[in-house]
NUBA-818654 format. One record per residue: residue number from 1; x, y, z of N, C-alpha, C in turn. Coordinates in steps of 0.02 Angstrom, whole numbers. Layout:
NUBA-818654
+-----+--------+--------+--------+--------+---------+--------+--------+--------+--------+
| seq |  neast | nnorth |    nup | caeast | canorth |   caup |  ceast | cnorth |    cup |
+-----+--------+--------+--------+--------+---------+--------+--------+--------+--------+
| NUM |      X |      Y |      Z |      X |       Y |      Z |      X |      Y |      Z |
...
+-----+--------+--------+--------+--------+---------+--------+--------+--------+--------+
This chain:
NUBA-818654
+-----+--------+--------+--------+--------+---------+--------+--------+--------+--------+
| seq |  neast | nnorth |    nup | caeast | canorth |   caup |  ceast | cnorth |    cup |
+-----+--------+--------+--------+--------+---------+--------+--------+--------+--------+
|   1 |  -1864 |  -4188 |     98 |  -1952 |   -4217 |     73 |  -1968 |  -4284 |    115 |
|   2 |  -2010 |  -4277 |    126 |  -2029 |   -4354 |    169 |  -2056 |  -4374 |    110 |
|   3 |  -2067 |  -4430 |    109 |  -2113 |   -4483 |     55 |  -2148 |  -4538 |     90 |
|   4 |  -2181 |  -4546 |     99 |  -2240 |   -4596 |    113 |  -2245 |  -4654 |     64 |
|   5 |  -2240 |  -4717 |     68 |  -2271 |   -4742 |     10 |  -2338 |  -4773 |     20 |
|   6 |  -2392 |  -4762 |    -15 |  -2474 |   -4774 |     17 |  -2500 |  -4833 |    -54 |
|   7 |  -2523 |  -4877 |    -33 |  -2543 |   -4912 |    -86 |  -2629 |  -4883 |    -77 |
|   8 |  -2622 |  -4876 |   -151 |  -2716 |   -4856 |   -147 |  -2740 |  -4918 |   -172 |
|   9 |  -2823 |  -4945 |   -143 |  -2880 |   -4979 |   -171 |  -2917 |  -4959 |   -171 |
|  10 |  -2941 |  -4964 |   -254 |  -3007 |   -4956 |   -254 |  -3088 |  -5010 |   -239 |
|  11 |  -3114 |  -4958 |   -228 |  -3192 |   -5018 |   -179 |  -3186 |  -5062 |   -220 |
|  12 |  -3230 |  -5102 |   -209 |  -3256 |   -5161 |   -268 |  -3310 |  -5162 |   -282 |
|  13 |  -3350 |  -5198 |   -329 |  -3394 |   -5191 |   -361 |  -3477 |  -5158 |   -348 |
|  14 |  -3505 |  -5118 |   -357 |  -3567 |   -5112 |   -318 |  -3628 |  -5124 |   -373 |
|  15 |  -3619 |  -5166 |   -431 |  -3678 |   -5175 |   -467 |  -3697 |  -5128 |   -527 |
|  16 |  -3673 |  -5059 |   -514 |  -3699 |   -5009 |   -547 |  -3649 |  -4990 |   -612 |
|  17 |  -3666 |  -4974 |   -699 |  -3652 |   -4961 |   -720 |  -3656 |  -4893 |   -749 |
|  18 |  -3650 |  -4843 |   -711 |  -3627 |   -4768 |   -724 |  -3568 |  -4747 |   -706 |
|  19 |  -3595 |  -4674 |   -706 |  -3537 |   -4625 |   -669 |  -3568 |  -4641 |   -604 |
|  20 |  -3540 |  -4651 |   -542 |  -3599 |   -4664 |   -483 |  -3567 |  -4585 |   -444 |
|  21 |  -3512 |  -4565 |   -457 |  -3468 |   -4494 |   -422 |  -3497 |  -4520 |   -335 |
|  22 |  -3525 |  -4479 |   -324 |  -3529 |   -4461 |   -244 |  -3606 |  -4508 |   -203 |
|  23 |  -3634 |  -4542 |   -273 |  -3697 |   -4581 |   -224 |  -3659 |  -4638 |   -177 |
|  24 |  -3689 |  -4643 |   -148 |  -3652 |   -4681 |    -97 |  -3704 |  -4751 |    -88 |
|  25 |  -3642 |  -4808 |   -146 |  -3674 |   -4860 |   -143 |  -3658 |  -4915 |   -104 |
|  26 |  -3682 |  -4970 |   -105 |  -3639 |   -5015 |    -66 |  -3623 |  -5081 |    -97 |
|  27 |  -3588 |  -5113 |    -57 |  -3561 |   -5172 |   -100 |  -3601 |  -5213 |   -126 |
|  28 |  -3573 |  -5252 |   -200 |  -3605 |   -5305 |   -202 |  -3581 |  -5372 |   -146 |
|  29 |  -3594 |  -5434 |   -162 |  -3567 |   -5499 |   -133 |  -3502 |  -5515 |   -152 |
|  30 |  -3484 |  -5490 |   -212 |  -3442 |   -5469 |   -288 |  -3394 |  -5445 |   -256 |
|  31 |  -3427 |  -5388 |   -234 |  -3346 |   -5327 |   -213 |  -3341 |  -5334 |   -156 |
|  32 |  -3383 |  -5378 |   -109 |  -3332 |   -5401 |    -43 |  -3274 |  -5453 |    -65 |
|  33 |  -3298 |  -5472 |    -91 |  -3257 |   -5534 |   -109 |  -3169 |  -5515 |   -154 |
|  34 |  -3191 |  -5444 |   -190 |  -3130 |   -5429 |   -236 |  -3111 |  -5409 |   -173 |
|  35 |  -3126 |  -5376 |   -127 |  -3100 |   -5317 |    -80 |  -3063 |  -5378 |    -42 |
|  36 |  -3095 |  -5443 |    -16 |  -3041 |   -5474 |     32 |  -2980 |  -5526 |      5 |
|  37 |  -3000 |  -5510 |    -79 |  -2961 |   -5561 |   -102 |  -2901 |  -5515 |   -121 |
|  38 |  -2884 |  -5460 |   -131 |  -2862 |   -5407 |   -152 |  -2809 |  -5382 |    -80 |
|  39 |  -2832 |  -5382 |    -36 |  -2778 |   -5393 |     38 |  -2765 |  -5436 |     48 |
|  40 |  -2753 |  -5490 |     54 |  -2737 |   -5545 |     71 |  -2683 |  -5556 |     94 |
|  41 |  -2650 |  -5562 |    132 |  -2565 |   -5577 |    137 |  -2543 |  -5491 |    158 |
|  42 |  -2573 |  -5436 |    136 |  -2552 |   -5397 |    132 |  -2524 |  -5380 |    209 |
|  43 |  -2472 |  -5318 |    191 |  -2467 |   -5270 |    259 |  -2459 |  -5195 |    272 |
|  44 |  -2494 |  -5188 |    325 |  -2507 |   -5109 |    331 |  -2521 |  -5104 |    390 |
|  45 |  -2496 |  -5049 |    416 |  -2481 |   -5012 |    481 |  -2564 |  -4970 |    510 |
|  46 |  -2585 |  -4935 |    462 |  -2627 |   -4906 |    466 |  -2696 |  -4894 |    409 |
|  47 |  -2751 |  -4896 |    414 |  -2793 |   -4886 |    356 |  -2842 |  -4817 |    350 |
|  48 |  -2851 |  -4791 |    283 |  -2866 |   -4744 |    273 |  -2921 |  -4736 |    223 |
|  49 |  -2989 |  -4728 |    232 |  -3059 |   -4718 |    182 |  -3082 |  -4660 |    166 |
|  50 |  -3097 |  -4685 |    125 |  -3167 |   -4639 |     70 |  -3227 |  -4630 |    148 |
|  51 |  -3263 |  -4591 |    135 |  -3306 |   -4600 |    195 |  -3382 |  -4599 |    161 |
|  52 |  -3406 |  -4633 |     85 |  -3426 |   -4678 |     44 |  -3421 |  -4737 |     60 |
|  53 |  -3504 |  -4758 |     78 |  -3505 |   -4839 |     98 |  -3453 |  -4919 |     75 |
|  54 |  -3447 |  -4903 |      2 |  -3418 |   -4933 |    -51 |  -3348 |  -4951 |     -5 |
|  55 |  -3320 |  -4894 |     10 |  -3265 |   -4887 |     39 |  -3250 |  -4906 |    103 |
|  56 |  -3284 |  -4871 |    149 |  -3304 |   -4838 |    217 |  -3316 |  -4931 |    262 |
|  57 |  -3358 |  -4948 |    241 |  -3385 |   -5026 |    268 |  -3339 |  -5066 |    237 |
|  58 |  -3298 |  -5099 |    206 |  -3241 |   -5113 |    204 |  -3188 |  -5107 |    258 |
|  59 |  -3161 |  -5035 |    235 |  -3134 |   -5026 |    286 |  -3122 |  -5020 |    357 |
|  60 |  -3175 |  -5012 |    375 |  -3190 |   -5033 |    434 |  -3184 |  -5121 |    468 |
|  61 |  -3227 |  -5163 |    421 |  -3211 |   -5231 |    437 |  -3135 |  -5251 |    440 |
|  62 |  -3098 |  -5224 |    390 |  -3025 |   -5234 |    394 |  -2962 |  -5226 |    448 |
|  63 |  -2985 |  -5148 |    453 |  -2957 |   -5132 |    505 |  -2958 |  -5175 |    599 |
|  64 |  -3033 |  -5171 |    586 |  -3055 |   -5239 |    651 |  -3033 |  -5278 |    637 |
|  65 |  -3014 |  -5319 |    599 |  -3001 |   -5369 |    581 |  -2929 |  -5375 |    604 |
|  66 |  -2875 |  -5331 |    577 |  -2820 |   -5300 |    589 |  -2777 |  -5294 |    648 |
|  67 |  -2837 |  -5249 |    687 |  -2834 |   -5215 |    746 |  -2776 |  -5165 |    710 |
|  68 |  -2797 |  -5121 |    675 |  -2756 |   -5057 |    633 |  -2807 |  -5010 |    668 |
|  69 |  -2777 |  -4934 |    683 |  -2804 |   -4878 |    659 |  -2855 |  -4866 |    594 |
|  70 |  -2893 |  -4844 |    593 |  -2932 |   -4837 |    536 |  -2946 |  -4735 |    536 |
|  71 |  -2951 |  -4712 |    500 |  -2962 |   -4668 |    461 |  -3017 |  -4637 |    421 |
|  72 |  -3056 |  -4614 |    421 |  -3094 |   -4588 |    379 |  -3097 |  -4519 |    353 |
|  73 |  -3086 |  -4507 |    280 |  -3079 |   -4436 |    252 |  -3156 |  -4433 |    206 |
|  74 |  -3193 |  -4379 |    215 |  -3213 |   -4366 |    147 |  -3178 |  -4337 |     81 |
|  75 |  -3119 |  -4318 |    113 |  -3102 |   -4279 |     36 |  -3069 |  -4353 |    -15 |
|  76 |  -3079 |  -4396 |      1 |  -3062 |   -4446 |    -20 |  -3129 |  -4485 |    -78 |
|  77 |  -3180 |  -4441 |    -64 |  -3229 |   -4467 |   -107 |  -3209 |  -4459 |   -181 |
|  78 |  -3267 |  -4494 |   -239 |  -3252 |   -4489 |   -305 |  -3274 |  -4412 |   -309 |
|  79 |  -3228 |  -4424 |   -377 |  -3254 |   -4337 |   -426 |  -3324 |  -4343 |   -425 |
|  80 |  -3358 |  -4258 |   -416 |  -3423 |   -4272 |   -415 |  -3444 |  -4241 |   -484 |
|  81 |  -3482 |  -4303 |   -525 |  -3497 |   -4290 |   -595 |  -3554 |  -4255 |   -611 |
|  82 |  -3582 |  -4222 |   -568 |  -3630 |   -4161 |   -586 |  -3692 |  -4213 |   -610 |
|  83 |  -3729 |  -4169 |   -685 |  -3790 |   -4212 |   -696 |  -3760 |  -4263 |   -733 |
|  84 |  -3712 |  -4289 |   -734 |  -3707 |   -4384 |   -779 |  -3695 |  -4425 |   -711 |
|  85 |  -3694 |  -4407 |   -647 |  -3699 |   -4465 |   -579 |  -3757 |  -4499 |   -597 |
|  86 |  -3727 |  -4561 |   -610 |  -3804 |   -4610 |   -592 |  -3851 |  -4621 |   -652 |
|  87 |  -3818 |  -4582 |   -707 |  -3839 |   -4593 |   -780 |  -3811 |  -4654 |   -807 |
|  88 |  -3856 |  -4706 |   -846 |  -3822 |   -4765 |   -849 |  -3756 |  -4732 |   -924 |
|  89 |  -3727 |  -4771 |   -932 |  -3647 |   -4788 |   -963 |  -3686 |  -4764 |  -1056 |
|  90 |  -3748 |  -4825 |  -1070 |  -3737 |   -4802 |  -1144 |  -3802 |  -4759 |  -1151 |
|  91 |  -3847 |  -4739 |  -1103 |  -3886 |   -4661 |  -1112 |  -3827 |  -4598 |  -1103 |
|  92 |  -3785 |  -4609 |  -1068 |  -3736 |   -4549 |  -1076 |  -3723 |  -4553 |  -1139 |
|  93 |  -3688 |  -4603 |  -1184 |  -3654 |   -4615 |  -1226 |  -3699 |  -4586 |  -1300 |
|  94 |  -3747 |  -4607 |  -1287 |  -3797 |   -4579 |  -1343 |  -3812 |  -4532 |  -1332 |
|  95 |  -3860 |  -4496 |  -1268 |  -3893 |   -4420 |  -1252 |  -3833 |  -4373 |  -1258 |
|  96 |  -3761 |  -4401 |  -1253 |  -3708 |   -4325 |  -1245 |  -3644 |  -4365 |  -1245 |
|  97 |  -3631 |  -4405 |  -1320 |  -3576 |   -4435 |  -1316 |  -3498 |  -4407 |  -1338 |
|  98 |  -3527 |  -4316 |  -1377 |  -3498 |   -4278 |  -1390 |  -3447 |  -4260 |  -1324 |
|  99 |  -3501 |  -4204 |  -1269 |  -3465 |   -4221 |  -1226 |  -3425 |  -4240 |  -1181 |
| 100 |  -3457 |  -4318 |  -1182 |  -3400 |   -4361 |  -1158 |  -3336 |  -4364 |  -1177 |
| 101 |  -3347 |  -4360 |  -1244 |  -3282 |   -4381 |  -1263 |  -3232 |  -4321 |  -1257 |
| 102 |  -3254 |  -4261 |  -1274 |  -3199 |   -4186 |  -1245 |  -3185 |  -4211 |  -1160 |
| 103 |  -3240 |  -4224 |  -1140 |  -3199 |   -4245 |  -1046 |  -3156 |  -4299 |  -1035 |
| 104 |  -3137 |  -4356 |  -1090 |  -3107 |   -4386 |  -1077 |  -3030 |  -4362 |  -1102 |
| 105 |  -3022 |  -4311 |  -1136 |  -2999 |   -4291 |  -1206 |  -2943 |  -4232 |  -1127 |
| 106 |  -3001 |  -4204 |  -1110 |  -2988 |   -4141 |  -1072 |  -3029 |  -4118 |  -1033 |
| 107 |  -3017 |  -4174 |   -966 |  -3057 |   -4159 |   -901 |  -3047 |  -4077 |   -870 |
| 108 |  -3025 |  -4056 |   -868 |  -2995 |   -4001 |   -835 |  -3012 |  -3949 |   -878 |
| 109 |  -3028 |  -3932 |   -953 |  -3066 |   -3889 |   -992 |  -3146 |  -3906 |   -993 |
| 110 |  -3176 |  -3985 |   -983 |  -3230 |   -3998 |  -1027 |  -3262 |  -4040 |   -977 |
| 111 |  -3271 |  -4012 |   -902 |  -3299 |   -4070 |   -856 |  -3372 |  -4076 |   -869 |
| 112 |  -3401 |  -4116 |   -838 |  -3485 |   -4134 |   -844 |  -3533 |  -4077 |   -832 |
| 113 |  -3571 |  -4074 |   -854 |  -3626 |   -4030 |   -829 |  -3633 |  -4024 |   -765 |
| 114 |  -3629 |  -3966 |   -720 |  -3628 |   -3962 |   -670 |  -3584 |  -4011 |   -597 |
| 115 |  -3514 |  -4033 |   -638 |  -3475 |   -4084 |   -617 |  -3429 |  -4037 |   -566 |
| 116 |  -3385 |  -4062 |   -517 |  -3349 |   -4035 |   -495 |  -3294 |  -4012 |   -528 |
| 117 |  -3237 |  -3941 |   -516 |  -3182 |   -3943 |   -570 |  -3145 |  -3962 |   -539 |
| 118 |  -3092 |  -3986 |   -582 |  -3036 |   -4033 |   -574 |  -2983 |  -3995 |   -529 |
| 119 |  -2970 |  -3936 |   -537 |  -2944 |   -3916 |   -488 |  -2938 |  -3909 |   -393 |
| 120 |  -3013 |  -3922 |   -411 |  -3039 |   -3937 |   -337 |  -3036 |  -4028 |   -313 |
| 121 |  -3047 |  -4071 |   -364 |  -3057 |   -4123 |   -346 |  -2975 |  -4119 |   -322 |
| 122 |  -2916 |  -4096 |   -359 |  -2862 |   -4118 |   -358 |  -2848 |  -4063 |   -290 |
| 123 |  -2857 |  -4006 |   -278 |  -2848 |   -3992 |   -225 |  -2864 |  -4047 |   -158 |
| 124 |  -2919 |  -4078 |   -144 |  -2957 |   -4095 |    -96 |  -2933 |  -4167 |    -84 |
| 125 |  -2919 |  -4199 |   -161 |  -2853 |   -4266 |   -133 |  -2806 |  -4253 |   -107 |
| 126 |  -2764 |  -4202 |   -152 |  -2695 |   -4180 |   -124 |  -2669 |  -4173 |    -49 |
| 127 |  -2716 |  -4149 |    -18 |  -2734 |   -4112 |     53 |  -2738 |  -4180 |     87 |
| 128 |  -2794 |  -4231 |     68 |  -2794 |   -4296 |    118 |  -2716 |  -4320 |    110 |
| 129 |  -2699 |  -4342 |     32 |  -2643 |   -4370 |     36 |  -2570 |  -4338 |     75 |
| 130 |  -2567 |  -4278 |     81 |  -2525 |   -4226 |    105 |  -2540 |  -4264 |    222 |
| 131 |  -2576 |  -4242 |    206 |  -2615 |   -4259 |    297 |  -2589 |  -4331 |    305 |
| 132 |  -2610 |  -4373 |    241 |  -2579 |   -4431 |    273 |  -2512 |  -4452 |    290 |
| 133 |  -2472 |  -4411 |    232 |  -2396 |   -4401 |    230 |  -2366 |  -4375 |    315 |
| 134 |  -2393 |  -4337 |    341 |  -2384 |   -4319 |    378 |  -2393 |  -4346 |    446 |
| 135 |  -2465 |  -4379 |    455 |  -2462 |   -4422 |    499 |  -2456 |  -4484 |    512 |
| 136 |  -2431 |  -4496 |    441 |  -2393 |   -4569 |    460 |  -2339 |  -4590 |    405 |
| 137 |  -2284 |  -4546 |    438 |  -2217 |   -4558 |    409 |  -2190 |  -4628 |    453 |
| 138 |  -2167 |  -4681 |    364 |  -2130 |   -4719 |    419 |  -2176 |  -4775 |    405 |
| 139 |  -2242 |  -4762 |    406 |  -2278 |   -4823 |    417 |  -2313 |  -4849 |    329 |
| 140 |  -2360 |  -4913 |    319 |  -2373 |   -4947 |    284 |  -2452 |  -4920 |    281 |
| 141 |  -2467 |  -4889 |    233 |  -2540 |   -4856 |    246 |  -2585 |  -4879 |    177 |
| 142 |  -2627 |  -4901 |    194 |  -2692 |   -4933 |    150 |  -2732 |  -4885 |    151 |
| 143 |  -2740 |  -4850 |     89 |  -2804 |   -4799 |     69 |  -2845 |  -4823 |     12 |
| 144 |  -2907 |  -4851 |     47 |  -2966 |   -4860 |     29 |  -3018 |  -4816 |    -21 |
| 145 |  -3020 |  -4808 |    -94 |  -3063 |   -4754 |   -123 |  -3057 |  -4760 |   -176 |
| 146 |  -3076 |  -4729 |   -239 |  -3119 |   -4738 |   -272 |  -3069 |  -4723 |   -350 |
| 147 |  -3108 |  -4742 |   -399 |  -3066 |   -4762 |   -475 |  -3063 |  -4706 |   -488 |
| 148 |  -3080 |  -4631 |   -511 |  -3061 |   -4577 |   -528 |  -3004 |  -4566 |   -478 |
| 149 |  -3014 |  -4552 |   -394 |  -2979 |   -4528 |   -367 |  -2896 |  -4562 |   -386 |
| 150 |  -2888 |  -4608 |   -392 |  -2833 |   -4662 |   -411 |  -2810 |  -4631 |   -463 |
| 151 |  -2836 |  -4632 |   -517 |  -2815 |   -4597 |   -598 |  -2795 |  -4515 |   -595 |
| 152 |  -2801 |  -4494 |   -548 |  -2794 |   -4418 |   -532 |  -2740 |  -4408 |   -492 |
| 153 |  -2723 |  -4451 |   -421 |  -2687 |   -4445 |   -384 |  -2622 |  -4470 |   -427 |
| 154 |  -2632 |  -4529 |   -453 |  -2586 |   -4567 |   -469 |  -2554 |  -4486 |   -544 |
| 155 |  -2571 |  -4460 |   -603 |  -2575 |   -4419 |   -644 |  -2539 |  -4389 |   -614 |
| 156 |  -2538 |  -4371 |   -535 |  -2533 |   -4289 |   -488 |  -2450 |  -4325 |   -490 |
| 157 |  -2450 |  -4379 |   -452 |  -2388 |   -4410 |   -406 |  -2339 |  -4461 |   -489 |
| 158 |  -2354 |  -4449 |   -542 |  -2330 |   -4471 |   -602 |  -2303 |  -4411 |   -657 |
| 159 |  -2341 |  -4345 |   -629 |  -2318 |   -4281 |   -657 |  -2350 |  -4302 |   -738 |
| 160 |  -2413 |  -4328 |   -727 |  -2449 |   -4355 |   -795 |  -2514 |  -4278 |   -811 |
| 161 |  -2521 |  -4294 |   -874 |  -2596 |   -4253 |   -902 |  -2653 |  -4285 |   -889 |
| 162 |  -2677 |  -4231 |   -840 |  -2752 |   -4269 |   -831 |  -2775 |  -4308 |   -874 |
| 163 |  -2776 |  -4280 |   -958 |  -2802 |   -4310 |   -999 |  -2778 |  -4397 |  -1017 |
| 164 |  -2733 |  -4416 |   -978 |  -2706 |   -4466 |   -987 |  -2749 |  -4509 |   -920 |
| 165 |  -2795 |  -4481 |   -881 |  -2830 |   -4531 |   -819 |  -2879 |  -4610 |   -867 |
| 166 |  -2886 |  -4562 |   -940 |  -2954 |   -4615 |   -978 |  -2890 |  -4682 |   -992 |
| 167 |  -2828 |  -4691 |  -1002 |  -2780 |   -4741 |  -1009 |  -2758 |  -4765 |   -953 |
| 168 |  -2780 |  -4755 |   -876 |  -2738 |   -4785 |   -839 |  -2805 |  -4828 |   -821 |
| 169 |  -2772 |  -4897 |   -810 |  -2834 |   -4959 |   -788 |  -2825 |  -4955 |   -722 |
| 170 |  -2884 |  -4960 |   -678 |  -2914 |   -4970 |   -629 |  -2966 |  -4999 |   -615 |
| 171 |  -2972 |  -5087 |   -617 |  -3020 |   -5104 |   -607 |  -3047 |  -5134 |   -523 |
| 172 |  -3085 |  -5156 |   -503 |  -3105 |   -5158 |   -422 |  -3051 |  -5188 |   -417 |
| 173 |  -3054 |  -5174 |   -360 |  -3021 |   -5198 |   -289 |  -2941 |  -5197 |   -333 |
| 174 |  -2920 |  -5159 |   -376 |  -2832 |   -5165 |   -371 |  -2815 |  -5101 |   -337 |
| 175 |  -2760 |  -5137 |   -336 |  -2704 |   -5097 |   -280 |  -2647 |  -5079 |   -315 |
| 176 |  -2632 |  -5018 |   -311 |  -2573 |   -4975 |   -328 |  -2546 |  -4923 |   -310 |
| 177 |  -2484 |  -4927 |   -267 |  -2439 |   -4906 |   -224 |  -2411 |  -4843 |   -264 |
| 178 |  -2430 |  -4803 |   -227 |  -2393 |   -4727 |   -247 |  -2327 |  -4704 |   -186 |
| 179 |  -2301 |  -4661 |   -219 |  -2243 |   -4623 |   -171 |  -2283 |  -4573 |   -190 |
| 180 |  -2285 |  -4532 |   -135 |  -2320 |   -4451 |    -99 |  -2268 |  -4420 |    -90 |
| 181 |  -2239 |  -4377 |   -114 |  -2218 |   -4325 |    -74 |  -2230 |  -4256 |    -45 |
| 182 |  -2229 |  -4259 |      8 |  -2280 |   -4206 |     40 |  -2296 |  -4141 |      6 |
| 183 |  -2330 |  -4121 |    -23 |  -2345 |   -4027 |    -49 |  -2320 |  -4052 |   -131 |
| 184 |  -2316 |  -4102 |   -152 |  -2329 |   -4118 |   -232 |  -2363 |  -4060 |   -279 |
| 185 |  -2413 |  -4070 |   -237 |  -2477 |   -4046 |   -318 |  -2470 |  -3969 |   -268 |
| 186 |  -2439 |  -3953 |   -245 |  -2450 |   -3851 |   -243 |  -2412 |  -3811 |   -288 |
| 187 |  -2423 |  -3786 |   -314 |  -2418 |   -3739 |   -350 |  -2354 |  -3716 |   -356 |
| 188 |  -2322 |  -3710 |   -409 |  -2236 |   -3722 |   -410 |  -2228 |  -3619 |   -385 |
+-----+--------+--------+--------+--------+---------+--------+--------+--------+--------+
């Protein structure tokens, strides 16, 4: 089984304080600075990014500056939070706090209203990582993606329950090294 070492990088600050999901927010100047500082001195051979601009814009700049190949992959987009997407956290906690608590305890059984299923989320992210492993064997890969995507991929790779996602700290512009064996998320 081939294992590729992948560094997952969460996008920087967008100035938004809600579940942004698949809304296409731009980075703030702070977000750009966070990302530039995070990759300083790092060495990668290829860059792969979510197509959402808060990931893709930085990935394009970084790949161009370093002369690295860049691949954008829509499967690396953030979780779709359905009707919760874009709703300020305070409003959501006040209006739908019980459902929010159930979601964080068991996101598989209690997705947001109209949200993406966790099986679909896992399937698309796992397929993207499997393809990265196949196309980048023996290379150092920087994957610029989202907080929810990083949490889910860590749960899959570390064989953790998705209910552990809430306890995985993924600040803006944080790097997370992941060993991803191809086919890890395929059903047994």
